[in-house]
C-alpha positions in Angstrom: 40.6 -45.9 27.5 37.0 -45.3 26.2 36.4 -42.9 29.6 39.3 -41.0 28.4 38.5 -41.0 25.6 34.8 -39.5 25.8 36.1 -36.7 28.3 39.2 -35.8 25.2 35.6 -35.2 23.0 33.6 -33.3 25.4 36.9 -31.0 26.0 36.9 -30.6 22.1 32.9 -29.7 22.0 32.8 -27.6 24.9 36.0 -25.7 23.5 34.8 -25.0 20.2 31.4 -23.5 21.6 31.3 -19.7 21.4 30.7 -18.0 24.9 27.8 -15.6 24.6 30.2 -12.8 24.4 32.0 -14.7 21.7 28.4 -15.0 19.7 27.5 -11.4 20.1 31.0 -10.1 19.4 30.4 -11.3 15.8 27.3 -10.2 15.1 28.5 -6.3 15.5 26.6 -4.5 12.4 28.7 -2.0 10.2 26.4 0.5 11.5 28.2 0.1 14.8 31.2 -0.6 13.6 31.2 3.3 12.2 29.5 4.3 15.5 26.3 5.1 13.7 27.3 7.0 10.8 27.3 3.9 7.9 24.6 1.6 6.6 24.7 -2.0 5.6 25.0 -3.0 1.9 22.8 -5.1 0.3 25.5 -8.0 0.5 26.7 -7.1 3.6 22.7 -6.8 5.2 21.9 -10.7 3.5 25.0 -11.9 5.1 24.7 -11.0 8.4 20.8 -13.1 8.4 22.4 -15.6 6.6 25.2 -15.9 10.0 23.0 -15.1 12.2 20.8 -18.0 11.1 23.2 -20.5 11.0 24.4 -19.3 14.7 20.7 -19.2 16.1 18.0 -22.0 15.8 15.1 -19.3 16.3 16.5 -17.1 13.3 15.6 -18.6 9.7 16.2 -16.8 6.5 15.1 -18.0 2.9 14.6 -16.2 -0.9 11.5 -16.0 -2.0 10.5 -14.8 -5.4 12.7 -12.4 -7.6 13.3 -8.8 -8.0 13.8 -6.3 -11.1 17.4 -6.3 -9.8 17.8 -9.8 -10.8 18.4 -10.5 -7.3 15.6 -12.1 -5.2 13.9 -10.9 -2.0 14.5 -12.5 1.4 12.4 -13.1 4.5 13.8 -13.4 7.5 12.0 -14.9 10.5 12.3 -14.9 14.4 10.4 -17.8 16.4 11.1 -18.2 19.9 10.0 -21.9 18.9 11.8 -22.8 15.9 8.7 -23.2 13.9 8.6 -21.2 10.5 5.8 -23.0 9.1 3.5 -20.2 9.2 0.3 -22.1 8.1 1.0 -24.2 11.4 1.7 -21.3 13.4 -0.8 -18.6 12.4 -3.3 -20.3 14.9 -1.8 -20.1 18.5 0.9 -16.2 17.3 0.6 -13.0 16.5 2.6 -12.1 13.3 4.4 -8.9 12.4 5.7 -8.4 9.3 8.6 -5.3 8.7 9.3 -4.0 5.5 13.0 -3.0 4.9 14.4 -0.6 2.4 11.6 0.1 0.1 13.3 3.5 -0.6 16.8 2.3 0.4 18.0 5.9 1.1 15.8 6.1 4.2 18.2 3.0 5.6 17.4 3.4 9.5 14.7 0.8 9.5 17.7 -1.9 7.5 20.4 -1.3 10.5 18.0 -1.1 13.4 16.1 -4.3 12.4 19.5 -6.1 11.9 20.4 -5.4 15.7 16.5 -6.2 16.8 16.8 -9.3 15.5 20.4 -9.9 17.1 19.2 -8.6 20.0 16.4 -10.6 20.1 18.2 -14.0 19.6 20.9 -13.3 21.9 17.9 -12.7 24.5 19.8 -9.0 25.0 15.7 -7.8 24.6 13.3 -10.0 26.0 12.1 -12.3 23.9 7.9 -11.7 23.2 5.5 -14.2 24.3 3.4 -15.7 21.2 5.0 -13.3 18.4 6.3 -14.2 15.4 8.6 -11.4 13.7 9.5 -11.4 9.9 11.2 -8.9 7.8 12.3 -8.0 4.4 15.5 -7.4 5.2 15.7 -4.8 2.1 12.7 -4.3 -0.4 14.1 -2.6 -3.5 17.4 -4.4 -3.9 17.6 -2.3 -7.2 18.0 0.7 -5.6 19.6 -0.2 -2.6 22.6 -1.1 -5.4 22.6 1.8 -6.8 24.9 4.0 -3.6 25.6 6.7 -3.6 26.2 10.0 -0.8 24.5 12.8 -2.6 20.1 12.3 -3.3 19.2 12.7 -0.2 19.5 16.4 -0.6 18.6 17.3 3.4 19.2 14.3 5.1 21.7 13.6 8.0 23.3 10.8 7.6 24.4 7.8 6.7 27.8 8.7 5.0 26.3 6.4 1.5 23.1 4.9 0.6 20.8 3.7 -1.3 18.6 5.4 -4.3 14.7 6.0 -4.2 13.9 4.2 -7.6 14.4 0.2 -8.2 16.1 -1.3 -10.9 13.4 0.5 -13.7 13.2 3.5 -11.7 9.6 2.5 -9.8 8.9 3.9 -6.7 7.8 1.0 -5.0 5.7 2.7 -2.7 3.5 3.3 -5.2 3.5 0.2 -7.0 1.3 -2.5 -4.9 -1.8 -2.7 -7.0 -0.6 -2.0 -10.1 2.0 -4.4 -9.5 4.7 -3.1 -12.7 7.1 -4.9 -10.8 8.9 -8.2 -10.1 9.3 -6.5 -6.7 5.6 -5.9 -6.3 4.9 -9.2 -7.5 7.0 -11.0 -4.9 6.0 -8.9 -2.1 2.1 -10.3 -2.6 3.7 -13.5 -2.4 5.1 -12.6 0.6 2.1 -11.1 1.9 0.3 -14.2 1.7 2.5 -16.2 3.1 2.8 -14.6 6.2 -0.6 -12.6 6.7 0.4 -10.6 9.1 -1.7 -8.9 11.6 0.7 -6.2 12.0 2.9 -4.9 9.4 5.2 -1.9 9.6 7.2 -0.3 6.8 10.4 1.8 8.2 10.6 5.2 6.2 12.7 8.9 6.4 11.1 11.9 5.5 10.9 15.8 6.1 7.8 18.3 5.3 9.1 20.6 8.2 11.6 21.2 11.4 10.2 20.0 14.8 11.6 18.6 17.6 10.5 14.6 17.2 12.7 12.0 15.7 10.2 10.0 15.5 6.7 10.3 13.8 4.0 7.6 12.7 1.7 7.2 10.0 -1.1 5.0 11.0 -3.2 3.9 8.0 -6.2 5.6 8.4 -8.9 4.3 10.9 -12.3 5.5 9.3 -11.1 3.8 6.2 -9.8 1.0 7.7 -13.4 0.7 9.8 -15.2 -1.0 12.3 -14.0 -2.2 15.7 -10.9 -2.8 14.2 -10.2 1.1 12.9 -11.7 2.5 16.2 -8.8 0.1 18.2 -6.4 1.0 16.2 -6.8 4.8 17.1 -8.3 4.9 20.1 -5.9 2.0 21.8 -3.2 0.8 20.0 -1.9 3.9 18.7 -2.5 5.8 21.9 -0.3 2.5 23.8 2.5 2.9 21.3 3.0 6.8 22.0 2.8 6.3 26.0 5.2 3.1 26.0 7.7 5.2 23.7 7.2 8.1 26.2 8.0 6.7 29.1 11.0 5.2 27.4 12.3 8.6 26.8 11.3 8.8 23.5 8.3 11.4 22.0 6.8 10.6 18.8 3.6 12.8 17.0 1.6 11.6 14.0 3.6 12.3 10.6 3.9 15.7 10.0 1.6 16.1 6.7 3.1 19.7 5.9 5.4 21.0 2.5 7.2 24.0 3.2 4.9 25.6 6.0 4.8 25.9 9.9 3.0 22.6 10.9 1.6 24.7 14.0 -0.9 25.7 11.1 -2.5 22.2 11.8 -2.0 19.3 9.6 -4.6 16.3 8.3 -3.8 13.1 8.3 -1.9 11.3 5.5 -4.0 9.2 3.5 -2.6 5.6 2.3 -5.0 4.5 -0.4 -3.7 1.0 -1.9 -0.9 2.0 -3.8 0.9 2.4 -0.8 2.3 -0.3 1.8 0.0 0.0 4.4 -3.3 0.9 1.9 -3.0 -2.3 0.4 -1.9 -4.0 3.8 -5.3 -2.6 5.0 -7.0 -4.5 2.3 -7.0 -7.7 4.1 -7.7 -5.6 7.2 -3.8 -6.0 8.5 -3.2 -3.8 11.5 -0.6 -0.6 9.5 1.8 1.6 10.1 4.7 3.7 8.6 7.7 4.8 10.8 8.6 8.0 9.5 11.9 9.6 11.2 12.9 13.2 10.6 15.9 12.8 8.4 17.2 16.6 9.9 18.2 14.5 12.9 21.8 13.0 13.6 21.4 9.0 11.5 22.5 7.3 14.7 19.6 8.9 16.5 17.2 7.8 14.0 18.1 3.9 14.0 17.9 3.8 17.8 14.2 5.7 17.5 13.4 3.2 15.1 15.0 0.3 17.0 13.0 1.3 20.0 9.7 1.8 18.3 9.1 -1.5 16.6 10.4 -2.9 20.2 7.2 -1.3 21.4 4.9 -2.6 18.6 6.4 -5.6 19.6 5.5 -5.7 23.2 2.2 -4.7 22.3 1.4 -7.2 19.9 2.6 -10.0 22.5 0.0 -8.3 25.1 -2.4 -7.4 23.0 -3.0 -10.8 20.7 -6.2 -12.2 21.7 -8.0 -8.5 20.8 -5.8 -7.8 17.6 -6.5 -11.9 16.3 -10.1 -11.3 17.5 -11.0 -7.7 15.5 -9.8 -8.5 12.5 -12.0 -11.8 12.4 -14.5 -9.8 13.7 -13.6 -7.2 10.6 -13.5 -10.1 8.1 -17.4 -11.3 8.9 -18.2 -7.7 8.7 -17.8 -7.0 5.4 -18.7 -10.4 4.4 -21.8 -9.3 5.8 -22.0 -5.7 4.4 -24.3 -4.4 1.6 -22.3 -1.7 0.6 -18.9 -0.3 0.6 -17.5 3.3 0.8 -14.3 4.6 -1.7 -13.0 8.5 -2.6 -12.3 9.2 1.3 -11.8 13.2 2.0 -10.9 15.0 5.9 -13.5 15.4 7.8 -13.0 19.1 8.6 -16.0 19.4 10.9 -13.8 16.8 13.2 -10.4 17.2 14.4 -8.1 15.7 17.1 -5.5 17.9 19.1 -2.1 17.7 19.5 0.5 19.2 22.0 3.4 19.5 19.2 6.9 20.6 20.4 7.8 22.2 17.5 10.7 25.0 16.6 9.5 28.8 16.2 9.4 29.5 11.9 10.5 33.0 10.8 10.3 34.1 7.2 13.0 36.0 5.8 14.4 36.9 2.8 16.0 35.0 0.6 19.5 35.3 0.0 19.2 32.9 -3.1 16.0 34.4 -4.9 15.8 37.7 -3.1 12.2 36.5 -1.8 10.3 35.2 0.9 11.6 32.3 2.4 10.8 30.0 5.7 13.4 29.2 8.4 13.1 27.6 11.5 15.0 28.8 15.1 16.1 26.2 16.5 16.9 27.7 19.6 13.5 28.5 20.1 11.7 25.4 21.1 8.1 25.4 21.7 5.2 22.8 22.5 1.5 24.6 21.1 -1.7 22.9 20.6 -2.2 22.0 17.2 -5.2 21.2 15.4 -5.2 17.7 13.3 -7.8 16.5 11.2 -7.5 12.5 11.4 -10.9 11.7 10.5 -12.0 11.3 7.1 -15.5 10.5 5.4 -16.3 8.9 2.1 -17.6 10.8 -0.8 -19.1 7.4 -2.9 -20.5 4.1 -1.3 -21.5 1.8 -3.8 -23.3 -1.7 -3.4 -21.5 -4.5 -2.9 -21.9 -7.0 -6.3 -22.3 -10.9 -5.5 -19.9 -11.4 -8.4 -17.7 -9.8 -11.2 -17.5 -11.0 -14.7 -15.4 -10.1 -17.3 -14.1 -11.6 -20.8 -11.0 -14.5 -20.7 -8.9 -11.4 -23.1 -8.0 -9.2 -20.1 -4.7 -11.4 -19.0 -3.1 -8.2 -16.9 -6.0 -8.5 -14.9 -6.3 -12.1 -14.5 -2.2 -11.8 -13.1 -2.9 -9.3 -10.9 -5.8 -11.5 -9.2 -3.6 -14.8 -9.2 -0.9 -13.1 -7.2 -2.6 -11.5 -4.5 -4.8 -15.3 -4.4 -8.2 -14.4 -5.4 -10.1 -17.0 -6.3 -12.3 -17.0 -9.3 -13.7 -19.4 -12.1 -14.1 -20.1 -15.9 -17.5 -20.1 -17.2 -18.1 -23.9 -18.6 -20.5 -22.9 -21.1 -21.7 -20.1 -23.7 -24.1 -18.0 -20.6 -26.3 -15.1 -21.7 -26.7 -13.3 -18.1 -28.6 -10.2 -16.9 -25.8 -7.9 -15.4 -25.1 -4.7 -14.5 -22.8 -2.6 -16.9 -21.2 0.7 -16.1 -20.0 3.4 -19.1 -17.1 5.6 -18.6 -19.1 8.9 -18.0 -16.0 11.1 -17.2 -12.3 11.1 -16.1 -9.3 13.4 -15.7 -5.7 12.2 -16.5 -2.9 13.5 -14.9 -0.6 15.7 -17.9 2.9 14.3 -16.6 3.9 10.6 -16.1 3.4 9.1 -12.8 5.4 6.2 -12.4 5.2 4.3 -15.5 1.6 5.7 -16.1 -0.5 8.9 -16.9 -3.3 7.9 -14.0 -7.0 8.8 -14.5 -8.7 10.6 -11.3 -12.2 11.9 -10.6 -13.9 9.0 -12.6 -17.5 8.7 -13.0 -19.8 6.2 -14.3 -23.3 5.5 -15.8 -24.9 2.1 -14.4 -27.1 0.0 -16.4 -28.6 -3.3 -17.2 -27.6 -5.1 -19.7 -28.4 -8.7 -21.3 -24.8 -10.1 -22.4 -23.4 -13.0 -24.0 -20.4 -14.5 -22.3 -18.6 -17.4 -23.6 -17.2 -20.5 -22.1 -13.7 -19.5 -20.7 -14.8 -16.2 -19.6 -14.2 -15.3 -15.6 -16.3 -15.3 -12.9 -15.2 -13.4 -9.5 -17.1 -14.0 -6.5 -16.9 -10.9 -3.7 -17.4 -13.3 -1.1 -14.3 -14.1 0.0 -11.8 -13.2 1.6 -9.7 -10.6 -0.8 -13.2 -8.4 -0.8 -11.8 -5.4 -0.1 -9.1 -5.8 -2.9 -11.5 -6.6 -5.5 -13.8 -3.7 -4.5 -10.8 -1.3 -4.6 -9.5 -2.1 -8.3 -12.6 -3.5 -10.2 -14.7 -0.5 -9.4 -13.9 2.1 -11.8 -14.4 5.0 -9.5 -12.1 3.9 -6.5 -9.1 6.1 -6.2 -6.6 2.8 -6.9 -8.9 1.1 -8.9 -7.2 -0.9 -12.7 -9.1 1.3 -14.6 -7.9 4.8 -13.0 -4.3 3.5 -13.7 -5.0 2.7 -17.2 -5.4 -0.7 -17.5 -8.3 -0.7 -19.5 -7.4 2.4 -21.4 -7.9 0.4 -25.2 -11.7 0.9 -24.7 -11.4 4.7 -24.1 -10.4 4.7 -28.0 -13.0 4.4 -30.7 -12.2 2.5 -33.3 -14.7 2.8 -35.6 -15.5 5.7 -37.5 -18.2 7.7 -39.9 -16.6 9.6 -43.4 -19.2 12.9 -43.0 -20.1 12.7 -46.9 -21.7 9.3 -46.9 -23.1 9.6 -43.8 -25.2 12.3 -43.9 -27.5 10.5 -46.2 -28.1 8.0 -43.5 -28.1 10.4 -40.7 -31.0 12.0 -42.5 -32.5 8.9 -42.7 -32.2 8.2 -39.0 -33.6 11.6 -38.4 -36.3 11.5 -40.5 -37.8 7.8 -38.7 -37.1 8.8 -35.0 -39.2 11.0 -34.2 -37.6 10.7 -30.4 -34.1 11.4 -32.1 -35.3 14.0 -34.2 -36.4 15.9 -31.2 -33.4 15.4 -28.9 -31.4 16.3 -32.0 -33.6 18.9 -32.4 -34.0 20.5 -28.5 -29.5 20.0 -28.9 -29.5 22.3 -31.4 -31.6 25.0 -29.9 -29.7 24.6 -26.5 -26.1 24.3 -27.0 -24.9 27.3 -29.5 -21.7 25.8 -30.0 -23.4 22.5 -31.2 -25.8 24.3 -33.4 -22.3 25.7 -34.9 -20.5 22.5 -35.4 -22.1 20.5 -38.3 -19.1 17.5 -37.3 -20.5 17.4 -33.6 -24.4 17.5 -35.2 -23.4 14.4 -37.5 -21.0 12.2 -34.7 -23.9 13.3 -31.9 -26.4 11.1 -34.7 -23.9 8.4 -35.3 -23.4 7.8 -31.5 -27.3 7.1 -31.2 -27.4 4.7 -33.9 -26.6 1.0 -34.2 -23.3 1.7 -36.0 -21.2 3.1 -33.4 -19.7 0.2 -31.5 -20.4 -0.6 -27.9 -17.0 -1.4 -26.4 -16.2 2.4 -26.6 -16.6 3.8 -23.2 -17.9 0.5 -22.2 -16.1 -0.4 -18.7 -15.1 -4.1 -19.3 -15.8 -5.4 -16.2 -19.6 -6.7 -15.2 -21.5 -6.6 -12.1 -23.5 -9.6 -10.9 -26.0 -8.1 -8.4 -27.0 -10.0 -5.3 -30.1 -11.5 -5.4 -30.3 -12.0 -9.2 -31.1 -14.5 -11.8 -27.9 -14.2 -12.7 -26.3 -14.9 -9.3 -28.3 -17.9 -9.2 -27.6 -19.2 -13.1 -24.2 -18.8 -11.2 -24.4 -20.7 -8.2 -23.2 -17.8 -6.3 -26.5 -17.1 -3.6 
């Protein structure tokens, strides 16, 4: 009787077990059902991954962090070992993080990654050795929910898609430093949880017409720096290009032009830290932005994105030891560096040559404007040598301080340091310290709004030594830590994406106290009479500056700003530097 019961139980269990074919059939995506014409919605995407995780122990999904839309972010992870504790798997595995839907109208990566994870789980493709792959299925949830069929004016499919702006209409690919959105704060949480070796951000773009479906935008190798940057440029990138070429997928660097033929030459896109790959570079992660060509059919773009990710994973498996070793080496190099470079520009003395596959560009008369217009002739393809400027050089170099120190009132800065796992401590008592101080010498400001800000640029500072009385609770941020590059790029005001340039310190740019001219006249006279050096400087300025000589208020204001009455806080950058080897470093026990 027991034997019969056991056999019946086995029959029931095995009859309930899905065959491989049945499993595959239950995970056909919206993209496939529509024959490559549609992309999955946010809810369809999350449901797909949840069901995948229920069926396959190699897949895990978890919600983590908030977004401005009210929905959480998710991370989906594939690990052949079924272990999803990143702290434990980091030593033995190489980690790849894939970000999708930062611009939800650029949906190629959303569908391609669903196909990739399913095919990894059901062994349709070879499982990579020692590679753990994590993805944010849709990063811009609010934009994904704002679905339409028209805002991507030149894009060839899918039928409907999400919108570029998020729930607050921010472009999330400009928010990684300023972190105005909940999305960006949650991304930082995910990034520092995973600590990926390689980061892929999937996009779609169009600046010209050409034969390629796939283009790549690697983080700029000079800016990444050292052996790691050289490896990215000389080894990783060529391996990716050659591997895809063998599979019938030509790829070229992102065509960084607007309304002009690319065969005239173009430069590499510079990914400053506001962008995803610029941000991830601050932790020495190898960054790659995929830019498919929006004029190509949607099914081809999705397939190409899939093939590119598959190739990156293959390289990650093959090159695991090299990548991890070079990343560790880069951390050591920066930790021991004396100087750091800022504000990179194209090195016009150097360039690479691309065998570029384009279409003939003609100039015709526009039937709309009656003026010359650009038109590509797809019936006349060509392959030409094109000058590609992919070498950059820094315009500014700063000496790395031992630490930064600032008053405790700057809570927005503290919040952003905290979400990026930056270590800092509070002064335990009031302390007088000699520090390097910056005064804002000059800056320019955008005339129109840019991502919720009026961004500053071309910032210059004047440096001096000062004795400052700091209070108990003021904050000290040592630079000898993993996030050193993040600190230098955000706390040095002249850096392109510094907190200063993103308007976090605009209150110091406004003078709070002034003078009444009629009352200050007598005091100004007394100051000039009692200070020969001041009087000589004043007279010299009047002689050499005619406009100043004719402006009575400017003259009084000049005297006022040389006096004790002028507030110290005006144009004073409120983050101070502790110099390496200084007495202040010893006082703070940083040496």
